[in-house]
C-alpha positions as CSV (number, residue, x, y, z in Angstrom):
1,M,-46.9,-15.7,44.4
2,K,-45.0,-12.5,43.3
3,K,-43.4,-14.4,39.8
4,N,-42.1,-10.9,39.2
5,E,-39.7,-10.4,42.6
6,Y,-38.5,-14.0,41.8
7,E,-37.8,-14.1,37.9
8,L,-34.2,-15.2,39.1
9,L,-35.5,-18.5,41.0
10,A,-38.6,-19.4,38.7
11,S,-37.1,-21.3,36.0
12,Q,-34.9,-22.9,38.3
13,W,-38.3,-24.1,40.7
14,D,-40.0,-25.3,37.7
15,A,-37.1,-27.6,36.3
16,A,-36.9,-29.1,40.0
17,G,-40.7,-30.0,39.7
18,M,-41.2,-27.7,42.9
19,T,-45.2,-26.1,42.8
20,V,-45.4,-22.4,41.8
21,D,-49.3,-22.7,40.5
22,D,-51.4,-20.6,42.2
23,D,-54.2,-22.6,42.2
24,A,-52.3,-25.3,44.2
25,L,-50.7,-22.6,46.5
26,E,-54.1,-21.6,47.4
27,S,-55.6,-25.0,47.9
28,A,-52.3,-25.6,50.4
29,V,-52.9,-22.3,52.2
30,L,-56.5,-21.8,53.2
31,Y,-57.7,-17.8,53.9
32,E,-60.8,-16.6,55.3
33,T,-62.3,-13.8,57.6
34,D,-65.3,-13.7,60.3
35,K,-66.2,-10.1,60.5
36,E,-68.2,-10.5,63.2
37,K,-65.3,-11.8,65.5
38,S,-63.0,-9.9,63.9
39,V,-60.7,-12.3,63.0
40,A,-58.5,-13.7,60.3
41,Y,-58.0,-17.5,59.7
42,I,-55.2,-18.6,58.0
43,T,-55.2,-22.5,57.4
44,F,-52.5,-25.2,56.4
45,N,-54.5,-27.8,54.2
46,V,-52.5,-30.7,53.4
47,P,-53.5,-33.2,56.2
48,E,-52.5,-36.1,54.1
49,K,-48.7,-35.0,54.6
50,L,-49.3,-33.4,57.8
51,N,-49.1,-29.9,56.5
52,A,-45.9,-30.2,54.9
53,I,-46.7,-27.2,52.2
54,P,-44.7,-25.9,49.1
55,V,-41.6,-23.6,49.9
56,A,-43.6,-21.1,47.9
57,A,-46.8,-21.5,49.7
58,F,-44.8,-20.0,52.8
59,E,-44.8,-17.0,51.0
60,R,-48.5,-17.0,50.1
61,V,-48.6,-17.1,54.1
62,G,-46.9,-13.7,54.4
63,D,-49.0,-12.1,51.8
64,L,-52.0,-13.3,53.3
65,V,-50.7,-11.6,56.9
66,R,-50.0,-8.5,55.2
67,E,-53.2,-8.6,53.7
68,A,-55.4,-9.2,57.0
69,E,-52.8,-6.0,58.2
70,Y,-54.7,-3.6,55.8
71,D,-58.3,-5.3,56.5
72,D,-59.8,-2.9,59.1
73,E,-62.4,-5.6,60.3
74,V,-59.3,-8.0,61.5
75,K,-57.8,-7.8,65.0
76,T,-56.7,-11.4,64.9
77,I,-55.1,-13.6,62.8
78,V,-54.8,-17.2,64.1
79,F,-52.9,-19.8,62.2
80,R,-54.3,-23.2,62.4
81,G,-53.7,-26.8,60.5
82,N,-56.2,-29.0,59.2
83,G,-55.8,-32.9,60.3
84,D,-53.3,-33.9,63.2
85,A,-50.7,-31.8,63.0
86,F,-50.0,-27.6,62.6
87,G,-47.4,-28.4,60.0
88,T,-43.6,-30.2,59.6
89,G,-42.9,-27.2,57.3
90,A,-42.0,-27.4,53.8
91,D,-42.4,-30.3,51.5
92,A,-39.5,-32.2,51.8
93,A,-39.5,-33.4,48.0
94,E,-38.9,-30.0,47.9
95,L,-36.3,-29.1,50.1
96,G,-33.3,-27.8,48.9
97,H,-34.1,-27.2,45.5
98,Y,-34.9,-23.2,45.9
99,I,-31.2,-22.7,47.0
100,G,-30.3,-24.7,43.9
101,Y,-30.0,-28.1,44.3
102,Q,-31.2,-29.3,41.1
103,R,-29.1,-30.9,38.0
104,N,-27.3,-28.1,35.6
105,K,-27.7,-28.6,31.8
106,S,-25.6,-31.4,31.4
107,G,-27.4,-33.4,34.1
108,D,-24.8,-33.1,37.1
109,R,-25.6,-31.9,40.1
110,S,-23.6,-28.6,40.8
111,R,-22.9,-26.4,44.1
112,P,-25.1,-23.6,44.6
113,S,-23.7,-20.2,44.5
114,Q,-23.8,-17.9,47.6
115,R,-26.4,-15.6,45.8
116,Q,-28.6,-18.7,45.0
117,R,-28.5,-19.5,49.0
118,I,-29.0,-15.8,49.9
119,L,-31.4,-14.0,47.8
120,P,-34.1,-16.6,48.8
121,D,-33.4,-16.8,52.0
122,R,-33.7,-13.2,52.6
123,N,-36.6,-12.5,50.3
124,L,-38.8,-15.6,51.1
125,L,-37.9,-17.1,54.7
126,S,-37.4,-13.6,56.4
127,E,-38.6,-11.0,54.5
128,S,-42.0,-12.5,53.2
129,L,-42.6,-15.0,55.9
130,G,-40.7,-14.5,59.4
131,N,-40.3,-10.6,59.2
132,R,-44.1,-10.3,58.4
133,I,-45.4,-12.3,61.2
134,S,-43.1,-11.1,64.0
135,N,-43.5,-7.4,62.9
136,C,-47.6,-7.7,62.1
137,L,-49.3,-5.0,63.9
138,K,-52.6,-7.2,64.3
139,A,-52.7,-9.9,67.2
140,T,-51.4,-13.2,65.8
141,I,-51.9,-16.8,67.5
142,C,-51.1,-20.4,66.5
143,Q,-53.5,-23.3,66.9
144,V,-51.1,-26.0,67.6
145,Q,-51.9,-30.0,67.5
146,G,-49.2,-32.5,66.8
147,Y,-46.2,-31.2,65.0
148,C,-44.7,-28.0,64.7
149,Y,-41.6,-28.2,62.7
150,G,-39.6,-26.3,60.2
151,G,-41.3,-23.3,58.7
152,H,-44.2,-23.9,60.8
153,I,-42.0,-23.3,64.2
154,K,-40.9,-20.1,62.5
155,I,-44.7,-18.8,62.4
156,A,-45.2,-19.7,66.0
157,L,-41.8,-18.3,66.9
158,G,-43.1,-15.1,65.6
159,A,-46.7,-15.0,66.9
160,D,-47.9,-13.3,69.7
161,I,-49.8,-16.1,71.4
162,V,-49.4,-20.0,70.9
163,I,-52.1,-22.0,72.0
164,A,-51.3,-26.2,72.1
165,S,-52.9,-29.6,72.9
166,P,-50.3,-31.9,74.7
167,D,-49.3,-33.8,71.9
168,A,-47.9,-30.7,70.5
169,Q,-43.9,-30.8,69.2
170,F,-41.8,-28.1,68.4
171,T,-38.4,-28.1,66.6
172,H,-36.7,-27.4,63.4
173,P,-35.6,-30.6,61.2
174,A,-32.4,-28.4,59.8
175,F,-30.8,-28.9,63.3
176,R,-30.6,-32.3,62.4
177,Y,-29.1,-32.3,59.0
178,L,-27.1,-28.8,59.1
179,G,-26.3,-29.2,62.4
180,C,-26.8,-25.9,65.0
181,A,-28.0,-23.8,62.0
182,P,-28.8,-20.6,63.0
183,Q,-33.1,-20.8,62.0
184,D,-33.9,-17.5,64.0
185,M,-31.8,-18.2,66.7
186,Y,-32.7,-14.6,68.1
187,L,-36.3,-15.7,68.4
188,W,-35.8,-19.2,69.7
189,I,-33.7,-17.5,72.6
190,E,-36.4,-14.5,73.1
191,N,-39.3,-17.5,73.5
192,L,-37.0,-20.1,75.0
193,G,-34.2,-18.4,77.1
194,M,-30.7,-19.4,76.3
195,K,-30.3,-23.0,77.8
196,K,-33.5,-24.4,76.8
197,M,-32.4,-23.1,73.1
198,R,-28.9,-25.0,73.3
199,E,-30.2,-28.3,74.6
200,I,-33.0,-28.2,71.7
201,M,-30.6,-27.2,69.1
202,L,-27.5,-29.5,70.2
203,T,-29.9,-32.7,70.7
204,M,-31.7,-31.9,67.7
205,R,-35.0,-33.0,69.8
206,P,-38.4,-31.6,69.5
207,L,-39.5,-29.8,72.6
208,T,-42.7,-31.2,74.0
209,A,-46.0,-28.6,74.7
210,E,-45.5,-29.2,79.0
211,E,-41.8,-28.0,78.3
212,G,-42.8,-24.8,75.9
213,E,-45.5,-24.2,78.4
214,K,-42.5,-23.9,81.3
215,A,-40.7,-21.8,79.2
216,G,-43.1,-19.4,78.3
217,F,-43.3,-20.0,74.8
218,I,-46.5,-21.3,74.8
219,N,-49.1,-19.3,76.5
220,Q,-51.3,-22.1,77.4
221,V,-51.8,-26.1,76.6
222,V,-55.4,-27.5,76.8
223,P,-57.1,-30.5,75.6
224,K,-57.3,-31.0,71.7
225,E,-60.9,-31.4,71.6
226,E,-60.6,-27.8,73.5
227,L,-58.1,-25.8,71.3
228,A,-60.3,-24.3,68.8
229,A,-62.8,-22.8,71.6
230,T,-60.0,-22.0,73.6
231,V,-58.5,-19.9,70.8
232,D,-62.0,-17.9,69.9
233,E,-62.2,-17.2,73.7
234,F,-58.9,-15.4,72.7
235,V,-60.0,-13.9,69.9
236,T,-63.2,-12.6,71.4
237,A,-60.9,-10.9,74.3
238,I,-58.7,-9.1,72.1
239,S,-61.8,-8.2,69.5
240,F,-63.0,-5.4,72.4
241,M,-59.7,-3.6,72.3
242,P,-59.8,-0.5,69.8
243,L,-58.2,-0.7,66.3
244,D,-55.8,2.2,66.9
245,G,-55.1,0.6,70.5
246,L,-53.8,-2.7,69.1
247,M,-51.9,-1.4,66.2
248,M,-50.2,1.3,68.6
249,G,-49.7,-1.2,71.1
250,K,-48.0,-3.6,68.7
251,S,-45.9,-0.6,67.5
252,M,-44.6,0.1,70.9
253,M,-43.8,-3.4,71.0
254,R,-41.4,-3.4,68.5
255,I,-39.6,-0.8,69.7
256,A,-38.7,-2.9,72.5
257,M,-37.9,-5.9,70.3
258,E,-35.5,-3.5,68.2
259,A,-33.9,-2.3,71.5
260,R,-33.4,-6.5,72.6
261,G,-31.6,-7.0,69.0
262,K,-34.4,-8.1,66.7
263,G,-33.2,-6.2,63.7
264,V,-29.7,-7.8,64.2
265,G,-31.0,-11.3,64.8
266,E,-33.3,-11.3,61.2
267,V,-30.4,-10.2,59.2
268,G,-28.1,-13.0,61.0
269,N,-31.1,-15.5,60.4
270,W,-30.9,-15.1,56.2
271,I,-27.1,-14.8,56.3
272,G,-26.5,-17.6,58.4
273,H,-28.8,-20.0,56.7
274,A,-27.2,-19.5,53.3
275,W,-23.9,-19.9,55.3
276,A,-25.1,-23.5,56.8
277,T,-26.8,-24.9,53.5
278,N,-22.8,-24.8,52.4
279,L,-21.9,-27.3,55.2
280,S,-18.4,-29.1,54.3
281,L,-19.0,-32.9,55.9
282,R,-15.8,-35.0,57.0
283,E,-15.7,-38.8,56.2
284,G,-18.2,-40.6,58.3
285,E,-20.6,-37.8,59.2
286,Y,-23.9,-37.9,58.6
287,N,-25.1,-36.8,55.3
288,F,-29.1,-36.3,55.1
289,V,-28.9,-35.6,51.3
290,K,-27.1,-38.7,50.4
291,E,-29.3,-40.7,52.4
292,R,-32.4,-39.2,51.1
293,R,-30.8,-39.7,47.5
294,D,-29.9,-43.6,48.3
295,K,-32.7,-44.5,50.6
296,G,-35.5,-42.4,49.6
297,L,-37.2,-39.9,52.0
298,A,-38.8,-42.1,54.5
299,Q,-36.5,-44.8,55.1
300,A,-33.7,-41.9,55.6
301,L,-36.0,-40.1,58.3
302,K,-36.6,-43.5,59.9
303,D,-33.1,-44.7,60.2
304,R,-31.7,-41.6,61.5
305,D,-34.3,-41.4,64.1
306,A,-33.7,-45.0,65.2
307,A,-30.0,-44.0,65.8
308,V,-30.8,-42.0,68.8
309,A,-33.0,-42.4,72.1
310,P,-36.8,-42.4,71.5
311,R,-36.9,-39.1,73.4
312,F,-34.7,-37.2,70.8
313,R,-36.9,-38.6,67.8
314,L,-38.5,-36.2,65.8
315,G,-41.0,-39.0,64.4
316,G,-43.0,-39.2,67.9
317,K,-46.6,-40.8,67.8
318,L,-49.3,-38.0,67.1
319,G,-52.2,-38.5,69.7
C-alpha cells in the first residue's frame, strides 16, 4: 500500500481498526506468474469470509495489475478466488470507515466531510482499481464461482472476459443500502444493457450466470469443475498473440470506449458514489448503518433478505 499517497486517510483507517498492514494485504490478495503460459494470476485468498477483502487490498489489486502490465512475460491477467466464491467485495467490518464513518475525538460519530468521501472514491475505488482494470493493455479474465459482489463485480465489469460457473451471482450490495447508487453505471450499461441494468439496480437482486451470459456480460458458463480448465484454454489462445499486437489492440479498444462515454462514466462513478454516501433518510426508511449497529452485521443482512421474495435475496445458496 502506498501510504504516502493516502496520508490524509491513514490515521482514520488505523483509528477505525481497518487493515493496512502490508503482510495482511499480501495474504488477502496473492500474486503469481506462469511464464510458459504468459499469464499472471491475482487470487483472492480469504475463503473463510467468501473472499471479502480489506478495503485497502483493492489498491493492492490495482498495483498488481500495473505490475503485470509492465511485465513483458505476461499477456493475460486472470482474477480468481479461493474457496466457494470469487469475492464479496470489501470486508463489511470496514465498510464506511474509509469515507469517515469513525468516531471523533470526543467519542461521538460525526458526519464526514465531502472531501473525506471524494478523495478515497477517486483515488482508491476509481483510479487505483477500476480504471487500472478497464484501461489495462493486457488481456484480463475473471474466473468466477459463487458470489461476485461489491468491489469484485467492479473487477468483472471492467475485465475483457468473464467465465463463470452456473452458481455465480453478480450484484453490488450498495444498491440495497444506498439505493440506485452510481456504482460504475457506465460499465453496468455497457455490460448488461439499459433495461437489465435498471432491473438489477432497482430491485437490488443478484444477476444469475445464465442471465449474464444472455446479456453478453459473461462469455461462457461452464460446470464448476471445468472452470479452471476453460480459463486455461482462453489463456493459451491469447498467449499466441504478439505482445505488441495485443497491447495495440487494447489501445484501439480504449479509443472506441472513450467515444462511447467511458471517460464521463469514470468521473461520474467517483463523484456519484461520494454523493450517494451522503443520503438523508426519511422516517421509516431502511437504515442499514443503524441496523448493523443495533443487530450486528450477520443478523442485519439476514433480516433484510427475509423481507423480500427469495429471488431478490443476496444470500442465495452456493452450490
